[in-house]
BAKOLZA-95842 format. One record per atom (N, C-alpha, C): residue in one letter; x, y, z. Coordinates in steps of 0.1 Angstrom, whole numbers, padded with zeros to 4 digits, always signed. Layout:
BEGIN
aXYZ...
//
This chain:
BEGIN
m-0123-0183-0119m-0133-0173-0124m-0124-0160-0127v-0125-0154-0138v-0117-0141-0143v-0127-0130-0140p-0122-0120-0133p-0130-0109-0128p-0133-0101-0141a-0146-0093-0140a-0152-0085-0150a-0141-0074-0154i-0137-0071-0167i-0127-0060-0170i-0136-0051-0174a-0132-0037-0171a-0140-0025-0178a-0129-0017-0183m-0131-0010-0195m-0122-0002-0200m-0123+0011-0196a-0111+0019-0195a-0110+0031-0190a-0116+0042-0200t-0124+0052-0195t-0127+0064-0204t-0121+0075-0199v-0118+0086-0209v-0113+0097-0207v-0125+0108-0205g-0124+0113-0192g-0132+0123-0187g-0144+0119-0181a-0146+0106-0181a-0160+0099-0175a-0160+0099-0160r-0170+0100-0153r-0169+0099-0138r-0181+0092-0133a-0179+0084-0123a-0189+0076-0117a-0195+0084-0105d-0206+0080-0100d-0213+0088-0090d-0203+0088-0077n-0197+0077-0075n-0187+0079-0063n-0172+0080-0068i-0165+0085-0057i-0150+0087-0062i-0141+0080-0051l-0132+0073-0057l-0123+0066-0045l-0114+0076-0039t-0113+0077-0028t-0103+0087-0021t-0091+0082-0018v-0080+0086-0026v-0067+0084-0023v-0059+0096-0018t-0054+0094-0006t-0048+0106+0000t-0034+0108-0003n-0026+0098-0008n-0013+0098-0010n-0012+0091-0023g-0018+0097-0032g-0014+0094-0046g-0004+0100-0055d+0001+0110-0047d+0013+0117-0053d+0024+0112-0046f+0025+0104-0037f+0034+0096-0031f+0045+0105-0022s+0039+0116-0020s+0047+0126-0011s+0050+0122+0003q+0041+0114+0009q+0045+0109+0022q+0051+0095+0022y+0061+0094+0029y+0069+0081+0027y+0077+0081+0039s+0081+0069+0043s+0091+0067+0055s+0105+0061+0053g+0107+0060+0040g+0122+0054+0035g+0129+0063+0027v+0135+0057+0018v+0145+0065+0008v+0137+0076+0000a+0143+0086+0000a+0138+0096-0008a+0136+0094-0022p+0123+0097-0028p+0122+0095-0043p+0130+0102-0052g+0134+0095-0063g+0143+0102-0073g+0157+0102-0068t+0162+0092-0060t+0175+0090-0054t+0180+0076-0057n+0192+0072-0056n+0197+0058-0057n+0189+0050-0048g+0185+0038-0052g+0177+0030-0043g+0163+0032-0040d+0157+0041-0049d+0143+0043-0046d+0134+0034-0052y+0134+0022-0047y+0126+0010-0052y+0112+0013-0043f+0100+0011-0050f+0088+0013-0044f+0088+0010-0028n+0092-0004-0026n+0092-0009-0013n+0104-0003-0002s+0115+0004-0010s+0125+0011-0003s+0118+0025+0001v+0113+0031-0007v+0106+0044-0003v+0096+0042+0007n+0087+0031+0005n+0078+0030+0016n+0066+0040+0017p+0060+0044+0005p+0049+0054+0006p+0039+0051+0015t+0034+0061+0023t+0025+0059+0032t+0010+0053+0025g+0003+0042+0031g-0008+0038+0027g-0005+0027+0014w+0006+0026+0010w+0010+0018+0000w+0017+0005+0004t+0014-0007-0004t+0024-0017-0001t+0026-0026-0014g+0036-0034-0013g+0038-0043-0024g+0051-0035-0034g+0051-0036-0048g+0060-0028-0055g+0074-0035-0056g+0075-0047-0055g+0087-0055-0057g+0089-0055-0071g+0103-0060-0076g+0106-0058-0088g+0111-0047-0093l+0111-0040-0105l+0116-0029-0111l+0105-0019-0112i+0100-0015-0100i+0090-0004-0097i+0096+0007-0088f+0095+0019-0092f+0104+0030-0086f+0093+0042-0082v+0095+0049-0071v+0090+0062-0068v+0101+0072-0070t+0098+0079-0082t+0107+0090-0087t+0101+0103-0089n+0109+0113-0095n+0103+0125-0098n+0110+0132-0111y+0106+0144-0115y+0113+0149-0125y+0127+0149-0126a+0134+0154-0116a+0148+0153-0115a+0153+0138-0116g+0148+0130-0110g+0151+0116-0110g+0151+0111-0122i+0141+0111-0130i+0139+0104-0142i+0147+0110-0153n+0151+0121-0153n+0160+0129-0162n+0176+0127-0156n+0177+0118-0148n+0190+0117-0142n+0197+0104-0150p+0207+0104-0157p+0211+0092-0165p+0218+0083-0156n+0222+0086-0144n+0228+0076-0132n+0218+0069-0126l+0205+0072-0127l+0195+0064-0119l+0188+0055-0128y+0184+0044-0123y+0176+0034-0130y+0161+0036-0129l+0152+0038-0139l+0156+0033-0153l+0157+0044-0162p+0168+0048-0169p+0170+0059-0176p+0160+0057-0190v+0156+0069-0193v+0145+0066-0207v+0148+0077-0216y+0141+0075-0227y+0143+0084-0238y+0132+0095-0234g+0135+0107-0242g+0127+0119-0239g+0118+0121-0251p+0110+0133-0252p+0100+0134-0264p+0106+0133-0278t+0119+0138-0280t+0126+0136-0295t+0129+0123-0295a+0124+0113-0305a+0128+0099-0306a+0142+0097-0307g+0149+0089-0300g+0162+0085-0302g+0173+0093-0293q+0166+0104-0287q+0174+0112-0278q+0171+0109-0263t+0180+0108-0255t+0178+0103-0241t+0172+0115-0233a+0166+0112-0223a+0158+0122-0215a+0169+0130-0207s+0182+0125-0206s+0192+0133-0199s+0198+0144-0204i+0195+0144-0218i+0197+0157-0225i+0191+0170-0221p+0196+0180-0216p+0187+0191-0210p+0176+0197-0219s+0178+0195-0231s+0168+0201-0241s+0158+0189-0245n+0160+0179-0240n+0151+0169-0242n+0146+0158-0231p+0141+0166-0220p+0138+0158-0208p+0124+0152-0209f+0124+0141-0201f+0111+0134-0200f+0102+0143-0193p+0090+0147-0197p+0081+0158-0192p+0075+0153-0176n+0075+0165-0170n+0068+0163-0157n+0054+0161-0156s+0052+0154-0147s+0037+0150-0144s+0029+0164-0144p+0016+0165-0150p+0008+0176-0148p+0007+0180-0135i+0006+0172-0123i+0006+0174-0112i+0018+0179-0104g+0030+0175-0111g+0043+0177-0103g+0047+0168-0092g+0056+0169-0087g+0061+0160-0075g+0066+0147-0079n+0062+0136-0069n+0067+0124-0071n+0057+0115-0081f+0061+0105-0087f+0053+0095-0094f+0060+0081-0095v+0052+0073-0100v+0058+0059-0100v+0063+0057-0115e+0075+0048-0117e+0079+0044-0128e+0082+0028-0127a+0076+0021-0136a+0075+0007-0136a+0078+0001-0149d+0086-0010-0147d+0089-0019-0159d+0077-0027-0162g+0074-0026-0177g+0060-0033-0179g+0063-0048-0184n+0075-0053-0185n+0079-0066-0189n+0075-0075-0177p+0065-0084-0181p+0059-0094-0171p+0071-0102-0163s+0084-0104-0169s+0094-0110-0162s+0099-0103-0150y+0097-0090-0151y+0104-0082-0141y+0094-0073-0132e+0081-0076-0133e+0073-0066-0127e+0066-0072-0115d+0057-0064-0109d+0050-0069-0097d+0038-0056-0097s+0030-0060-0088s+0018-0050-0085s+0021-0043-0072f+0013-0032-0071f+0015-0026-0057f+0000-0020-0054s-0001-0018-0042s-0016-0015-0038s-0017-0005-0028y-0031+0002-0027y-0034+0011-0017y-0045+0008-0010q-0046+0010+0005q-0055+0004+0012q-0066+0014+0014l-0080+0010+0011l-0090+0019+0011l-0101+0015+0022s-0108+0024+0027s-0119+0020+0039s-0131+0027+0035g-0144+0023+0042g-0154+0031+0042g-0162+0030+0027l-0158+0020+0021l-0166+0017+0007l-0179+0010+0010t-0188+0011-0001t-0201+0005+0000t-0201-0007-0007v-0204-0020-0004v-0203-0030-0012v-0213-0030-0024g-0209-0033-0034g-0218-0033-0047g-0218-0019-0053e-0212-0009-0047e-0211+0005-0053e-0201+0005-0064t-0205+0013-0075t-0193+0014-0084t-0187+0028-0080y-0172+0030-0082y-0164+0040-0080y-0157+0045-0091s-0152+0057-0092s-0143+0061-0103s-0131+0066-0097l-0120+0064-0105l-0107+0069-0101l-0100+0074-0113s-0096+0086-0111s-0087+0095-0122s-0074+0095-0118f-0067+0094-0130f-0051+0094-0125f-0044+0098-0140f-0031+0102-0138f-0023+0107-0151f-0014+0095-0154q-0011+0092-0167q-0003+0081-0171q+0005+0085-0182a+0017+0079-0183a+0025+0082-0195a+0034+0069-0197f+0041+0068-0208f+0049+0057-0212f+0060+0060-0220g+0071+0053-0218g+0084+0056-0225g+0092+0042-0228q+0103+0044-0232q+0112+0033-0233q+0126+0035-0230q+0131+0024-0221q+0143+0024-0215q+0155+0029-0225t+0164+0038-0220t+0174+0043-0229t+0183+0029-0232g+0189+0027-0244g+0196+0017-0249g+0190+0006-0256f+0175+0006-0256f+0165-0003-0261f+0159+0003-0274s+0154-0006-0284s+0147-0001-0295s+0137-0010-0297s+0126-0006-0307s+0115-0013-0310s+0103-0005-0305a+0093-0003-0312a+0081+0004-0309a+0074-0006-0298t+0066-0002-0288t+0060-0008-0279t+0045-0005-0276t+0038-0011-0268t+0025-0006-0263t+0026-0008-0248n+0017-0001-0241n+0017-0003-0228n+0004+0003-0221q+0000-0002-0209q-0013+0002-0204q-0011-0001-0189w-0021+0004-0180w-0022+0001-0165w-0033-0010-0164i-0033-0019-0157i-0043-0027-0151i-0045-0023-0137v-0059-0020-0134v-0062-0016-0121v-0073-0025-0115g-0071-0031-0103g-0079-0038-0095g-0084-0034-0083l-0098-0035-0080l-0102-0032-0068l-0108-0044-0060g-0102-0049-0049g-0105-0062-0044g-0104-0062-0028v-0106-0073-0021v-0103-0076-0008v-0089-0073-0004p-0087-0070+0009p-0073-0068+0014p-0064-0082+0010g-0053-0078+0004g-0044-0088+0000g-0043-0093-0014s-0053-0087-0021s-0055-0089-0036s-0043-0084-0043v-0037-0093-0051v-0027-0089-0060v-0030-0093-0075f-0023-0089-0084f-0021-0094-0097f-0009-0104-0099n-0014-0115-0104n-0003-0126-0108n-0001-0128-0122t+0013-0130-0125t+0014-0133-0140t+0019-0148-0142s+0017-0154-0153s+0019-0167-0156s+0023-0168-0170a+0033-0177-0173a+0035-0180-0189a+0026-0187-0198i+0023-0182-0209i+0013-0188-0218i+0020-0194-0229g+0032-0192-0231g+0040-0198-0242g+0044-0188-0253n+0055-0191-0261n+0056-0181-0272n+0061-0167-0268g+0068-0166-0255g+0073-0154-0252g+0062-0144-0246y+0051-0150-0242y+0040-0140-0237y+0035-0147-0222d+0033-0137-0213d+0027-0141-0201d+0012-0135-0202s+0003-0141-0192s-0009-0135-0188s-0012-0130-0175y-0021-0124-0170y-0023-0120-0157y-0036-0122-0151t-0037-0125-0139t-0048-0131-0132t-0050-0121-0120y-0064-0118-0114y-0064-0112-0101y-0068-0120-0091s-0061-0120-0079s-0064-0130-0070s-0077-0130-0063d-0085-0119-0063d-0098-0118-0059d-0108-0121-0070s-0114-0132-0070s-0122-0138-0081s-0134-0129-0083k-0139-0121-0071k-0150-0114-0071k-0147-0098-0073g-0133-0096-0075g-0131-0081-0076g-0133-0078-0087s-0131-0064-0091s-0132-0055-0101s-0119-0052-0108v-0119-0054-0121v-0106-0051-0128v-0108-0040-0140a-0101-0032-0143a-0103-0023-0154a-0088-0020-0160t-0088-0018-0173t-0077-0014-0179t-0078+0000-0187t-0067+0006-0186t-0066+0020-0195t-0065+0014-0209p-0069+0025-0217p-0067+0025-0232p-0051+0021-0234l-0050+0012-0244l-0037+0008-0249l-0029+0020-0256a-0017+0021-0251a-0010+0034-0256a+0002+0027-0264n+0002+0033-0276n+0014+0030-0285n+0025+0039-0283v+0037+0034-0281v+0049+0041-0277v+0059+0038-0288p+0062+0051-0294p+0071+0051-0307p+0086+0044-0303n+0093+0038-0313n+0107+0034-0310n+0113+0044-0305e+0121+0042-0294e+0130+0051-0286e+0122+0065-0285g+0110+0064-0279g+0103+0077-0279g+0093+0074-0266i+0083+0085-0265i+0074+0084-0253i+0060+0085-0258s+0051+0083-0250s+0037+0085-0250s+0034+0094-0238p+0031+0108-0242p+0031+0116-0231p+0019+0116-0221w+0021+0124-0209w+0011+0121-0200w-0003+0125-0204n-0012+0118-0199n-0026+0120-0203n-0034+0114-0191q-0047+0120-0189q-0055+0116-0178q-0064+0106-0183v-0068+0096-0174v-0077+0087-0177v-0086+0085-0166t-0098+0078-0167t-0107+0075-0155t-0110+0061-0157v-0111+0054-0146v-0116+0038-0147v-0126+0037-0135s-0134+0028-0138s-0147+0025-0128s-0145+0012-0123l-0147+0010-0110l-0145-0003-0103l-0155-0004-0093k-0158-0017-0092k-0170-0020-0081k-0164-0025-0069a-0168-0021-0056a-0164-0025-0046a-0169-0040-0040d-0161-0048-0035d-0167-0059-0029d-0165-0062-0016a-0159-0053-0010a-0157-0052+0007a-0157-0037+0009s-0159-0034+0023s-0157-0019+0028s-0144-0015+0027n-0135-0024+0029n-0121-0021+0031n-0112-0027+0019d-0117-0025+0008d-0110-0030-0005d-0095-0024-0006v-0087-0031-0014v-0073-0024-0017v-0075-0022-0033l-0068-0010-0036l-0068-0005-0050l-0054-0010-0056t-0053-0017-0065t-0039-0024-0071t-0036-0021-0085f-0024-0018-0088f-0019-0014-0100f-0009-0024-0106l-0009-0027-0119l-0001-0034-0126l+0003-0028-0140a+0017-0024-0142a+0021-0022-0157a+0022-0032-0165w+0014-0030-0177w+0014-0043-0187w+0018-0039-0201g+0030-0042-0204g+0035-0039-0215g+0034-0049-0228d+0032-0044-0240d+0033-0052-0251d+0023-0065-0250n+0013-0063-0244n+0002-0073-0241n+0008-0086-0235g+0018-0083-0227g+0023-0095-0219g+0036-0101-0225s+0042-0093-0235s+0054-0100-0241s+0066-0098-0231t+0074-0110-0230t+0085-0110-0222t+0098-0105-0229v+0098-0100-0240v+0109-0097-0248v+0113-0083-0241n+0126-0082-0237n+0131-0070-0230n+0133-0058-0238v+0121-0051-0241v+0124-0041-0252v+0129-0029-0244p+0126-0025-0232p+0114-0029-0225p+0104-0017-0223p+0092-0018-0223p+0083-0008-0222p+0080-0002-0207i+0081+0010-0204i+0080+0016-0191i+0069+0025-0189a+0062+0023-0177a+0050+0030-0175a+0051+0040-0163f+0043+0050-0163f+0045+0061-0154f+0030+0063-0148l+0030+0067-0136l+0016+0068-0130l+0016+0080-0119d+0006+0088-0119d+0005+0098-0108d-0009+0101-0106i-0013+0097-0093i-0027+0098-0090i-0031+0110-0083a-0022+0119-0077a-0025+0130-0069a-0035+0125-0057n-0041+0136-0055n-0052+0133-0041n-0065+0128-0047n-0068+0120-0055n-0081+0116-0061n-0091+0116-0050g-0100+0124-0051g-0112+0125-0041g-0111+0132-0029a-0097+0136-0026a-0095+0144-0014a-0096+0157-0016p-0100+0167-0006p-0100+0183-0008p-0088+0187-0014s-0088+0196-0025s-0075+0201-0030s-0075+0214-0028v-0084+0222-0023v-0086+0236-0021v-0088+0240-0008v-0081+0248-0002v-0083+0252+0012v-0093+0261+0014p-0104+0258+0023p-0114+0266+0024p-0113+0279+0030l-0120+0289+0025l-0117+0302+0032l-0122+0302+0046p-0114+0311+0054p-0116+0311+0070p-0131+0317+0072k-0136+0310+0081k-0150+0316+0084k-0150+0329+0092a-0160+0335+0090a-0159+0350+0096a-0162+0348+0112s-0154+0354+0119s-0155+0353+0134s-0167+0359+0140a-0173+0355+0152a-0184+0362+0156a-0182+0376+0158g-0191+0383+0153g-0193+0397+0155g-0186+0405+0143c-0182+0397+0133c-0177+0402+0120c-0188+0399+0108l-0191+0407+0103l-0200+0404+0090l-0191+0399+0079p-0197+0389+0070p-0190+0385+0060p-0189+0397+0050l-0177+0393+0040l-0173+0405+0031l-0185+0408+0022l-0192+0399+0016l-0202+0401+0006l-0213+0408+0011v-0215+0405+0025v-0227+0413+0031v-0223+0427+0033v-0211+0429+0037v-0205+0446+0039v-0206+0453+0026v-0203+0446+0015v-0201+0452+0002v-0216+0456-0002g-0224+0447+0000g-0239+0448-0005g-0245+0458+0004m-0244+0460+0014m-0248+0472+0023m-0243+0484+0021l-0231+0486+0015l-0225+0499+0012l-0231+0502-0002g-0232+0491-0012g-0238+0494-0024g-0253+0497-0022l-0261+0494-0015l-0274+0498-0009l-0275+0514-0005g-0265+0514+0003g-0264+0529+0009g-0262+0540-0002a-0252+0537-0011a-0249+0544-0021a-0261+0547-0030k-0269+0537-0034k-0279+0538-0041k-0291+0546-0037r-0294+0546-0022r-0304+0555-0017r-0300+0570-0015l-0288+0571-0013l-0280+0585-0013l-0282+0590-0026r-0281+0586-0040r-0283+0590-0052r-0297+0592-0056s-0306+0583-0049s-0320+0586-0051s-0325+0598-0044k-0320+0601-0031k-0324+0612-0024k-0319+0626-0029r-0306+0624-0035r-0303+0638-0042r-0311+0640-0056a-0314+0630-0060a-0324+0632-0074a-0337+0636-0070n-0342+0634-0058n-0356+0637-0055n-0356+0642-0041p-0353+0654-0036p-0351+0659-0023p-0363+0657-0015a-0375+0654-0021a-0388+0653-0013a-0388+0639-0008t-0379+0630-0012t-0380+0616-0008t-0375+0616+0007v-0380+0610+0016v-0377+0608+0030v-0369+0596+0032
//
């Protein structure tokens, strides 16, 4: 049974939001992102699993370093991102992000463990995506992210369907799968960062959120299409709350209001001396 697939929408939000507390991949226990050997499973970002194949956790400095894999082109078509005037743009969030080969012959999926979900409820997930082409290769490409929400251990599997194309299946037949809009990547160029939102329905209280880069609709021709992902802290508090007033201290707004009231009464008394 093929899971129901929902297309992503830009700016749409469901009533519930999936909470991903390490979507910026800033917490890890292995190799530092943006360095040699920064494969996803070598970085070992906290809360995430999988990531075999050509999937990396990198950053702005790493992706623009020609000595690191996978080097890509920058915004000006035909010019590499290693040229100082033509860097691959940093994520709008900044910090670390995922870089993944979208060729089914070299890719794998990676997952984040969630908890406290309500079975049958629909949740939204917003993230930033970008796409590009590896340096030294040519031909326009397409790319997108496939996102799944299913029981722990759920993964995306790819299989050959002939004529140089593969297809994907989700191992949780009752899980929910969504795709982001298909991005057109120009020859030796990029499709810049943009924010998308997907809607997914939970089928267990402790589902996993799984991602798969899917280039050229499953073509195995090594063009190759490269995908980038930055989730940030989706659903987690991003603003530090103001400190509460301590006992015996009036809130600032109350103090300002009292001062304003006193000044008003003083002006009134001066205008009308008979007023008590």
